[in-house]
C-alpha atoms as a printed R data frame, in Angstrom:
    type eleno elety resid chain resno      x       y      z
1   ATOM     1    CA   MET     A     1  0.000   0.000  0.000
2   ATOM     2    CA   SER     A     2  1.418   3.364 -0.995
3   ATOM     3    CA   ALA     A     3  1.848   6.140  1.539
4   ATOM     4    CA   ASP     A     4 -0.823   8.164 -0.258
5   ATOM     5    CA   ARG     A     5 -3.375   5.391  0.177
6   ATOM     6    CA   LEU     A     6 -2.375   4.849  3.810
7   ATOM     7    CA   ARG     A     7 -2.962   8.475  4.834
8   ATOM     8    CA   THR     A     8 -6.741   8.158  5.148
9   ATOM     9    CA   PRO     A     9 -9.011  10.208  7.434
10  ATOM    10    CA   ASP     A    10 -9.010   7.261  9.872
11  ATOM    11    CA   VAL     A    11 -5.207   7.211  9.964
12  ATOM    12    CA   GLU     A    12 -5.177  10.983 10.411
13  ATOM    13    CA   ALA     A    13 -7.528  10.546 13.393
14  ATOM    14    CA   LEU     A    14 -5.181   7.914 14.851
15  ATOM    15    CA   LEU     A    15 -2.236  10.289 14.473
16  ATOM    16    CA   ALA     A    16 -4.240  13.027 16.183
17  ATOM    17    CA   ALA     A    17 -5.128  10.613 18.987
18  ATOM    18    CA   PHE     A    18 -1.433   9.888 19.643
19  ATOM    19    CA   GLY     A    19 -0.702  13.615 19.554
20  ATOM    20    CA   ALA     A    20 -3.421  14.285 22.130
21  ATOM    21    CA   LEU     A    21 -1.829  11.957 24.685
22  ATOM    22    CA   GLU     A    22  0.302  13.848 27.180
23  ATOM    23    CA   THR     A    23  2.034  11.236 29.318
24  ATOM    24    CA   ALA     A    24  3.700   7.856 28.890
25  ATOM    25    CA   ASP     A    25  0.923   6.310 30.990
26  ATOM    26    CA   GLU     A    26 -1.729   7.741 28.668
27  ATOM    27    CA   ARG     A    27  0.137   6.447 25.602
28  ATOM    28    CA   TYR     A    28  0.526   3.029 27.219
29  ATOM    29    CA   ALA     A    29 -3.187   2.851 28.091
30  ATOM    30    CA   PHE     A    30 -4.135   3.805 24.539
31  ATOM    31    CA   LEU     A    31 -1.779   1.211 23.053
32  ATOM    32    CA   GLN     A    32 -3.278  -1.453 25.312
33  ATOM    33    CA   ASP     A    33 -6.754  -0.567 24.070
34  ATOM    34    CA   VAL     A    34 -5.978  -0.140 20.372
35  ATOM    35    CA   ALA     A    35 -3.510  -2.992 19.769
36  ATOM    36    CA   THR     A    36 -2.972  -6.571 20.841
37  ATOM    37    CA   ILE     A    37 -0.142  -7.478 23.183
38  ATOM    38    CA   ARG     A    38  1.629  -9.172 20.248
39  ATOM    39    CA   GLU     A    39  1.287  -6.056 18.048
40  ATOM    40    CA   ILE     A    40  2.745  -3.856 20.786
41  ATOM    41    CA   GLN     A    41  5.616  -6.308 21.309
42  ATOM    42    CA   ASP     A    42  6.277  -6.433 17.550
43  ATOM    43    CA   LEU     A    43  6.397  -2.632 17.308
44  ATOM    44    CA   ALA     A    44  8.724  -2.413 20.305
45  ATOM    45    CA   GLN     A    45 10.972  -5.111 18.808
46  ATOM    46    CA   ARG     A    46 11.185  -3.256 15.486
47  ATOM    47    CA   LEU     A    47 12.208  -0.059 17.251
48  ATOM    48    CA   GLU     A    48 14.916  -1.913 19.178
49  ATOM    49    CA   VAL     A    49 16.142  -3.484 15.930
50  ATOM    50    CA   ALA     A    50 16.280  -0.049 14.291
51  ATOM    51    CA   ARG     A    51 18.223   1.422 17.190
52  ATOM    52    CA   ARG     A    52 20.681  -1.487 17.165
53  ATOM    53    CA   LEU     A    53 21.152  -1.240 13.401
54  ATOM    54    CA   ASP     A    54 21.760   2.475 13.782
55  ATOM    55    CA   ALA     A    55 24.358   1.713 16.473
56  ATOM    56    CA   GLY     A    56 26.178  -0.515 13.982
57  ATOM    57    CA   GLU     A    57 25.373  -3.905 15.443
58  ATOM    58    CA   HIS     A    58 25.587  -6.932 13.152
59  ATOM    59    CA   TYR     A    59 22.383  -8.704 12.032
60  ATOM    60    CA   THR     A    60 23.361 -11.936 13.803
61  ATOM    61    CA   ARG     A    61 23.903 -10.162 17.119
62  ATOM    62    CA   ILE     A    62 20.590  -8.300 16.744
63  ATOM    63    CA   GLN     A    63 18.850 -11.622 16.125
64  ATOM    64    CA   GLU     A    64 20.420 -13.082 19.274
65  ATOM    65    CA   LEU     A    65 19.516 -10.085 21.437
66  ATOM    66    CA   THR     A    66 16.012  -9.362 20.180
67  ATOM    67    CA   GLY     A    67 14.702 -12.631 18.785
68  ATOM    68    CA   ALA     A    68 13.784 -10.814 15.582
69  ATOM    69    CA   SER     A    69 13.866 -12.807 12.372
70  ATOM    70    CA   SER     A    70 16.354 -11.967  9.643
71  ATOM    71    CA   THR     A    71 13.356 -10.900  7.529
72  ATOM    72    CA   THR     A    72 12.246  -8.408 10.197
73  ATOM    73    CA   ILE     A    73 15.782  -7.077 10.600
74  ATOM    74    CA   SER     A    74 16.126  -6.671  6.835
75  ATOM    75    CA   ARG     A    75 12.752  -4.916  6.558
76  ATOM    76    CA   VAL     A    76 13.625  -2.543  9.417
77  ATOM    77    CA   SER     A    77 17.010  -1.858  7.833
78  ATOM    78    CA   ARG     A    78 15.341  -0.979  4.535
79  ATOM    79    CA   SER     A    79 12.934   1.378  6.323
80  ATOM    80    CA   LEU     A    80 15.738   2.904  8.352
81  ATOM    81    CA   ASN     A    81 17.804   3.579  5.238
82  ATOM    82    CA   TYR     A    82 15.170   4.255  2.574
83  ATOM    83    CA   GLY     A    83 11.900   4.841  4.418
84  ATOM    84    CA   ALA     A    84  9.923   7.893  5.427
85  ATOM    85    CA   GLU     A    85 12.482   8.952  8.102
86  ATOM    86    CA   GLY     A    86 10.206   7.950 10.986
87  ATOM    87    CA   TYR     A    87 12.817   5.712 12.607
88  ATOM    88    CA   ARG     A    88 15.467   8.423 12.127
89  ATOM    89    CA   ILE     A    89 13.346  11.047 13.895
90  ATOM    90    CA   VAL     A    90 12.667   8.764 16.853
91  ATOM    91    CA   ILE     A    91 16.251   7.493 17.128
92  ATOM    92    CA   ASP     A    92 17.635  11.026 17.031
93  ATOM    93    CA   ARG     A    93 15.215  12.169 19.716
94  ATOM    94    CA   LEU     A    94 15.750   9.158 21.991
95  ATOM    95    CA   GLY     A    95 19.526   9.333 21.761
96  ATOM    96    CA   PRO     A    96 21.999   6.464 21.595
97  ATOM    97    CA   LEU     A    97 20.938   2.964 22.565
98  ATOM    98    CA   GLU     A    98 22.361   1.900 25.918
99  ATOM    99    CA   GLY     A    99 24.498  -1.214 25.737
100 ATOM   100    CA   ALA     A   100 24.789  -1.359 21.964
101 ATOM   101    CA   GLU     A   101 27.964  -3.153 20.982
102 ATOM   102    CA   GLY     A   102 28.541  -1.883 17.449
103 ATOM   103    CA   GLY     A   103 30.128  -3.876 14.666
104 ATOM   104    CA   ASP     A   104 29.922  -4.259 10.927
105 ATOM   105    CA   GLN     A   105 26.977  -5.464  8.983
């Protein structure tokens, strides 16, 4: 699905809903209501993968640490390098990942 087709009024309302939440507790409560536990875990895993890739960790080490499949790591890498810059914005704002080991890919 192209980005143009994804940006529907319903998606805009979801974005506004996230923007209206003021605290981590509010965001957590909303996530619990709007997504399954597995979906939340998958999103969190993808963010960790992105942060580890950005820190220079090797795919194999990321797999060991996160349990993410090589397909997930590859998809996150593609988004990190060629996507809409969403991961980049978040990574830059969160700062460096604690405990990242670095290495070549």
